[in-house]
N, C-alpha and C positions, 0 to 999 in steps of 0.2 A: 926573759921576755916580759915587756911591759904590757899590761892589760888594763885598759880603761873601762870603767863600768858601762858607760854609754855605747863603747864600741862592741862589748860583749853582748849587751842586749840588742844592738842592731843585728848581730849575727843570728841571735836566736830568733829574731822576727823576720829575717830576709828582707824582701822588698818592702814589707810593710813599715819597717823603720825609717825608710826614706833613702836618699841617694848615698849617703855616707857609707853604707854597708857595701855597695857596689864598688866603691873607689879604694877600699882598704883591704890589705891582705889580713884575714881574720882567722882566729882559731875557730875549730867546729864547736858549736854549742846546740845541744838537743834540748827541746822544750821537755820538762820533766814530766813523767807519767804519774799514774795514781800513787799517792802516799810519799811523794817525794818533794824535795825542796823546790818551791816556786821563787827562785832567787837569781839575781843577775849573774852570779858566778857559777851557777850550776853547769857542770858538764865541760868546763874548760880544760883543755889539754895544754899543760904547761905549767909554769910557776907564776904566781901573782907577786910582783915586786913592789907595785906601788898603785895607789888609788889617789887620784888627783881631784882638787876642787872642781876643775873643769868636768871631769867625768861625771860628778854627782848631780850637776845642774839639770840634766835631762832625766835624771833617774826615775822620778815618779811617773813622768809622762810615759816612758818606755815600760816601766813596770806595769802600768795600767794596760797597755798594749799586750804584753805578754799574758796578763791575766785574762784579757778578752779572748785570746787565742786558746788558752788553757779551757775556758768555759765551752768555746765552740767545739773543741775536739772531744769533749766529755758531755755533750748537750743531752744524751740520753740519762744522765745521772745527775747534772749540775745545771742550775739556772741562777740568774741574778735575781736578788730579792728587790724590795721597793727602794732601797738605798743604793742599788747598784753593786751589792757585794754577793759574792758566790755563795750558794747554799745548795743543800740536797734537794733535787727536783721532786715535785709532787707531794711534799710532806711540810706540815706546819706543826709547831709546838705550842702548846698552851699551858699556863699554870694559873691556879685559882679559878678553874672553870666550874661554873655551877650547872645544875642539871637543866634548868630552862634555857641557858644559853647554848648548852651542848645539844638539846633538842632542836633549837633554831638553826644551828649550823648543819645538823643532820638533814634538816629540811631542804637545805641548799645543796645537798650532795657532798658535804665534807663527812666522809666515812671514818669511824673510830678504828684507829689501828692498834690502840692499846693505851692503858694507863699503868704508870709504874711509880713506885716509890724508889728513889735513887738511893742505893745502899750507902749507909754511913752519914747521910746528910739529911734525911727527912724532908726531902723535896719531892713533890708529887708533880709529874709531867704527863700530860695527855698528848698522844700523837694523833694527828688527823691526816687522812690521805685526801688530796684534792681531786675533784671530779675531772674527767678527761676534758681537755681543752681550757681549763682554768689555769692562768699563770699564777706564780707565786706572789707577786705585787697585788693582783686582784683579790687573791685569797686572803693576804694580810688585811687589806682594806674591809673586806667583808667581815672577817673575823672581829676586827676592832668595833665595827658597827654593831654586830649582833651579839657580841660578848664584851660589853664595855668594862665589865669589872675584871675580866681575866687579862693576864699578860700574855701577848701574843708574840711569838718570835719565829724566824725562819730557823732552820738548822745550819747556820753559817759555818762554812768551812775555814779551818785554820792551817797555815802553811809553816813548814819548818823554817826556822829564820837564819840558818847558817848556809854558807856555801857549801856545795858538794866537796868532800875531800879530795885533795889533789896529791897524787902519788909523788914522792920524793924519796931519796935514799937516806936522808938523815934519821938518827935515832932520837927519841924524846928522852928527856931528863926526867926521872921519877921525882916529883915534889910530893912528899908524904906528909899527911896531917894526922893527928890523933883520931882513932876511929871514933865516930859519933852514933847517934840513933839512926834508925832506918831512914833511907832517902828514897822517895818515890819518883819515878820518872815517867812522864807522859810524852810518848813520842812514837817513832817507829821502834821495832824490836832490834836488839843487838844481834850480832852473830853468835851462833850457838858455841863457838870455840872460846867465848870471852868469859866463861864461868858459869856457875850454877845460880840461877836467879829465881825468885818467885815472880812468875809472869802470868799476864792474862790478856786476852785479844778483846778488843771493843769495835772491831770492823771485820767485814768479810775477808777470810784468809789470814787473819791475825792469830798468832803473831808470826809475821814474816821477817826475816833479817833484813836490815836496811843499812846503807852507809851512814846516814845521819844518826840513827839510834846507837849503832855500834860505836861511833866517835864520841857520842855523850857519855856512854857507859865506861869508855876507856878513860875519859878525863875524870870521871867520878872516881874511878879506881886509883888513877895516878895522884889524886888530891886526897887519898886516904880512906875513901868510903868503902866499907866491906859489906854492908847489908843494904842491897839495892833491890827495889821492887819495881817492875817494868810493867807498864800499861801501854800496850800497842794500840793506837787509835787510827792506824792506817791500814795495815795488812795490804790487801790487793784491791781495796775497795776505791774506785775513782772519785766517790764523795767522801773518802776518809777524812779524819780531822774535824768532823762536825762537832758543833757545840754539845750536842746531847752526849755524843761519845766521850768527850773530854769531861763532862759532868759526871757520867758513869764512872769513868776512869779514876777521877778524883775521889768520888765516894768510896770506891773500892780500897784505894790507898789509904784513906782516912780510917775505914773500918779495919783494915789490916795492921794499923799502928805506925805508918809513915808519919814522922813529925815534921819532915821537910819534903817538899814536892818541887821538883825543877821542871819547868815547861818551856822549851825553847821554840814555841810556836807563836804565831801572830795572826790575827783576825780583827773583825770589827766588833763594836761593842754588842753584846748579846745577852739578853736579860736571864735567859736559862743559865747560861755559864756564869754570870755575874752572881746571881743567887747561890750557886753551888760553891763559888769561891768564897764568898762571905760566910756561908755555912761552915766550910772548913776552917776559916779564921776563927770562928767562934769556938771552935773545938781545940783550939791552940796549935793548929798546923799552919807552918810557914810556907807560903806559896812564893817561889822564885821564878821570875819570868824575863825573857829577853825583849829588848825594845825593838828588835827587827833590823832589817838592813835596806829599808826602802827610802832612806835618806832623810834629812832633817825637814824637808818639805812635805813629808808624808803625813796623813792624819795620825793622831795618837794610836799607838799599838795596844791591843788587848790580848791576853789577860794582864800585860804588864801595867796597864792604866787603872785597873780596878783599885779602889781603896784597900789598903792593907797589903797589897801584893809587893813584894821586893822587886824593884825594876832595875835591870842590869844593863849596862852598855859595855862595849869592848875597846881595848887599847891595842896598839901594836907594840913591837919589840922596843921601840924608844918611849913608850908610854905616852904616845899621841893618841888622841881620840880617833876611832875609826870615822873617816869622813862620810862613809855610807851608812853609818848607824842611823837608825830612826830615832823616833822620840816617844815619851810617854808623858802623861799628865804630871807625873812626878819621877825623880831618878834617885835611886838609892846608892848603887855602887858600880864601879867599874872593875873590870878583870881582864886578863889577856884573851884578845879575840882575833889575834893575828900573830904570825911567827911562832906558832905552836903546833903541836903534832899529836896525832890520835891513830886509830886503826879503822879501816872500812870493813864492810861486811864480808870480805874475803880474808881478812886478817893482815892486810899489807899495812905498813906504817905510812901514814899520809900527813901531808901539810894541811892546815885548816885555817879558815878565815871566816868571821862572822860573829855577831853577837850571841848566836845559838851557843857558842863554844865557851863564852865568858860565863854563861849562865850556871852551869853545873859547878864551875869553881867557886863561885859564891855560895851555892847550896852546900857544897862540902864544908866550907868554913863555917857557916851557920850551923850545920849539924855537930861539927866539932865543938863549937861554942856551947850548944845545948847540953853536951856532955859534962860542962862544967857548971853551968847555971841556967835557969830558966830565962834570965835576962841576956839573951843572946846578943842583942843589940849593942850593949855596952862593950862586950868583948870584941865584937867585929869592928865596931867604931875605933876601938883603941889599936887594933891591927891596921885599919885602913890608912893607907899613905895619901896625904892630902896632894892633889894635883891641880894645876891651874890657879885661879884665884883662891885666896885663902878662905877656908870653910867650904860648906856644900855649894855646888854649882851645877849649872845645866848640862855641863860636859862630861863630869866625872861623878857627880853625885856626892857622896860623903867621902869619897876617896877610893884608891885602888886596893883591892883585895887579892890575896893569893898571887901576888905579882910575879913570882918565879915558877908558877905551876905551868907545867906543859911545854916548857921552853927546852930548846935543843942545847 
């Protein structure tokens, strides 16, 4: 069955997507709940055979509508910030806050929830609760005025950037690499049956097994990673995947010795998370992140776009760039992101599509390269297969890595 992204989104949105949905026989698509993929391909019943250029043109507009619906359905926990991005409702994050500014904010009803040093990164973050009736955009404006020397940020949400696994009968081929150093994973938790991991939750109800996290772990294992540390930033929290949770997770992984961290999540630029990523890089940790699946017209994805992060896109079984792949301010590598297989939270073998699934494959190859030399870039560049125009380009970065990984 052929499924076009625009059609899939129309099904997810119902009448809000316009008349096309009423005119076509569509697969059932459910809006993702807390801690799941907010992605056009989520919940499709059937196989995805092709994504066409026509299907991508309306992707961003329809994705925005899907996001708006997600916010409405979780309005007790989520609201839009001043930039129109989803964030945890009723809370504001500040860094570099002095006592005088803190007192000024308190006089306006912004109550201190806590101050913390993020483990492993030496970053201090202050959490403030907004007074009843104050919107997040108004609080951002007030804090910027009363605390001009502080860095003010909402706790922006990040969404898993791959489509939901789609069940099929094929078996995955095991593409093995030489074991490398510990790889950290920030995502949902994997299924309990997938092995023994060092894991920790950074959200209400975490760790909770998820399809997305289970697929990521399976791909890491298939690519040869044996030492995996899992940070679940979703759990059962409707506002899971926040910038502060990801920063805490990253700090925990750094402190625990993970030298490579894979993050298949996307969200807006956030100063708290950006500082955390920068701090991790200064400690020699390689952060690898997906460019997302919101299409080439989408804004740059983060954390993939932060300086120093290894940004990853996906290709299909014919080594064609995924048309739905998002973009980052830079692109490092491509890896298989379609026509590959994993396992879901129930242990079923599943077919996968999305830049989420390319990202752990690159992380695995970087970890293997670090086993040989601190100059992992040279090793991975030598492995990378040049695609498209000669040399690095905007579609494939520096080339295709782990090209046979996860294939059937």
